[in-house]
Residue, then its C-alpha position, 0 to 999 in steps of 0.5 A: m350333688k345338691r345346691y345349698d342356695t338358701a340360708a335355711s339349707r346352709a344352716f341345716v347342713l352346718a347344724m348337722l356337721l356341728i352335731v357330728y363335731t360335738f360327738n367328735f370332741l365329746d368322745r375325744l375328751v370325755m376321758s379327761i374327767l374319767a382319768t382319775p378313776i381309770k388311773t385308780e382301777l387300772h393302776l396307771s402313771d401320769t405318763q400312761l394317762g398322758m399317752l391315752g389322752g393324746l399320743a394313742f389318739a393322735i398317732l393314726y388320727s394325724t397320719l390317716a387324715i391326709p389319705f382320708a381327705w384325699i378320698a373325700d376330695r375325690t368322692k363324697r365328703s358327706w359319706v366319708i364323714g358319716i362312716s368316720l362317725a360310726v367308726w369312732s363312736g364304736f371304738t369309744a364304746l369299746c373303751g368301756l370294755t377294756s381290761g388294761f392299759a394296752q387294750l385301752f391304748l388300742f381302742r383309743l387308736g381306733v377312735g383316732v382312726g375314725e376321727a381322722g375322716g371327720v374334720a378336714p372333709s367338713y372344713a372343705l364341705i362348709s367352704d363349698v356351702f358358704p360364700p367367702q364373706q361368711r366362711a370364717r363365721a360358718l367355720g366358727i359356728y362349726s368349731l363350737g363343737i369343741p367347747l360343746g363336745a368337751g363341755f358336755g362330755i365332761l359334765f355327762g362323763g363326770a355325772v355318769a362316773a359318779a353315779v355308776d362308773w367310768r365304763t358306763a360313761f364310755l359306753a353311753v357316749g359311744l352308743a349315742g354317736l352310733i344312733f346319730t350316724p344313720i340320721f346324718a347319712l340320710t339327711v346331708r347331701e354332697p354340695e356342688r363343688t367350686g373351683t376348676i381342678g378336676q377330681s381326677q387331677v387331685s393328688i396328695g403330692s400336688v397339694v403338698a407341693i403347693l403348701a410347701a412353697k407358702p411360708a404362711f402355711w408353715l407358720l400357721a401350722f406350727g403356731a397352731a401346733c404350739s397352741s394345741m400342745v397347751g390347749y389339749g394338755l390343759a383340757f386333759w389335765l385340768p380336771s385332775l389338777l382340780q381334784r389333786s390341788f383344789g380338793m374337788t370331787l370328781l363331780s365338782a371338777s366336772h361341773f367346774y371345767g364343763l361350765l368353763l368350757l361352755v361359758g368361756g369357749i363359745p364366746g371365744i370361738l364366735l368372737g374369733g369368727w366375727t372379727a376374722d370376717r370383719a378384718g378380712l374386708s380390709g386385708k388378710t393379715g388379721y386372720a393371723r394377727i388376731p390369734g397371735i395377740a389373743f395367745l399372748i394375752a392369755v398366758p398371764l391370765f392362765a398362769a394366775g388361775i393355775l397358781s391360785h388356791s381358790s376354786a372360785l377365783a380360779f374359775a374367774l381367772f380362767l374365763v377370759p383366757q379360755a375364750l382367748s385360747y379358742m379365738w384362733l380356730a375360725p380365722v386360721l382354719t379359714a386362712v388355710q382354706h384360702l392357701v390352695p385352690a378350692p377342689v383340694r381344700a380337704t387335703a390341705s386341711a388334713s395337711f394342716l391337721l397333721i402338724n397341728n394334731l401330731l405335735g399338739l394333741g400327741l405331745g401336749a397331754l403326754t409332755i405334761g404327764k411325763l413332767s409331772d411324774l418327774l417332778k412328783p418326788s420333789f413336789g408331790d401332788e403339786a407337780l402337776r400344777i408346776s407342769m401345767l404352768a411350764a407348758l404355757a410357754c408354748y402359747l408365747v411361741a404360738g403367738l409369735l409365729m402367728l404374728i410373723a405369719a400375718p404379712r406373709l398370709q397377704r401374699d400367699w392368699v388364694d381367692 
C-alpha cells in the first residue's frame, strides 16, 4: 500500500487514471465517426449500427462491472484497472479485422468486458487518494477523460479513416492502449484504504442491501440513465446527422464534433466539479440539484441546434448544452461515493453504473437508430434528425428525477 500524502503524488495518480479513462472513451466512441464507412462496407441498417454503438458494448460492460468491482474491493484496484485496459484495447484492435456484423458485435462485446473493470475501481481509488473536500473536483478532472477520449477519438478516427480506412483507425487506437498498459502497471500503486469494514466482510449482497434502502441512490441512478440515453445517443449519431442532413464530409464532421466535445465538454465537467464542492460546504442537496437544473436548460438549446440547417449556427447552439450535459458527472459520482461506507465504494459505483449504462448506453444509440429506420420511409435522411429531437425528452425526465433526489440525498449521505 502507498500513502498519497502530497499534492504531487495525488496529482500523479489522478493523471494516470485520467489517461486510462481517455483510452476508455476513445476506444468506446471512435466508432461513432466510423459509422458511415462501416455501414457502407458491411451493408448495415441504422438499427444494427445502434446495436454496435450501444447494446453490444453495454450488455457485458454493465453486468460484469459489479463482480469486477467486488474483486477490486477485495484485492488491488490498480491491478484490476491495468488488466482491464489491456483487454479492452486488444478487442478494439480486433474490431479492425472484422468481416461482418456478427463478428464486429462479438468484438464490441469484448471491449465492454474489458471496460467493465476500469471505471468503478477508479472512482473508489480516487476517493481514497483525495480528502472529502476535494473529491468532486478530483472526480471532475478524472471525468475529463470523457470529452478528451471522445473528442480525440473522433478527430483521430476521422483523420485516419479519411486518409486510409476505418479498419486502420481501430487498430491504431487499440494498439496505443496496449502500449500504455505496462506504463500504468509499473507506476500506479494501491493507496491505503479508508473506512473500518474489513475486506473479507465485503459482499455484493450487503452493498445492494445498503443501496436498496436509500431512495437517493435510485433517483440518481435512473436520472443519470435517462440523461445517458440522450448523451450516448447524440454522441453516436451526431456525426452521421452532420453528414446526412448538413452535407458534411466524414473529415469535416469529425472536426465539428471533436472540437465540440473538447470546447464544450471540458468546461462543463470542471464547472460541475467546482460548483459541487462549493455547494457541499453548505449542504448535500446541491450534488443533485445542480445537474437537474443543467439538464432542463440544455433541452431547448440542443433542440435549436438539431433543427438548424447551418453548421456554423449549429456549432454555436450546441456549445452551451454540451457543457451543461456533462455537469452531472462530478456531483453525482461524488454523491454515490457517499451513500455507502468507504471500503465498498467500488461495488456501489458499479451498481450505479449497471443502471446507468445498461439503460443509457445500451438503449440510447439503439433507440435513436431504430426510430430512424421506422421514420425513414416518410422522412428520408431527415428521419435521423427527428429521432434525435424526440430523444431529448429523456433529458426532461432526468432533470426532474435529480431535483426530486436533492432533499433525499441530504438524509442518505454517509461521511
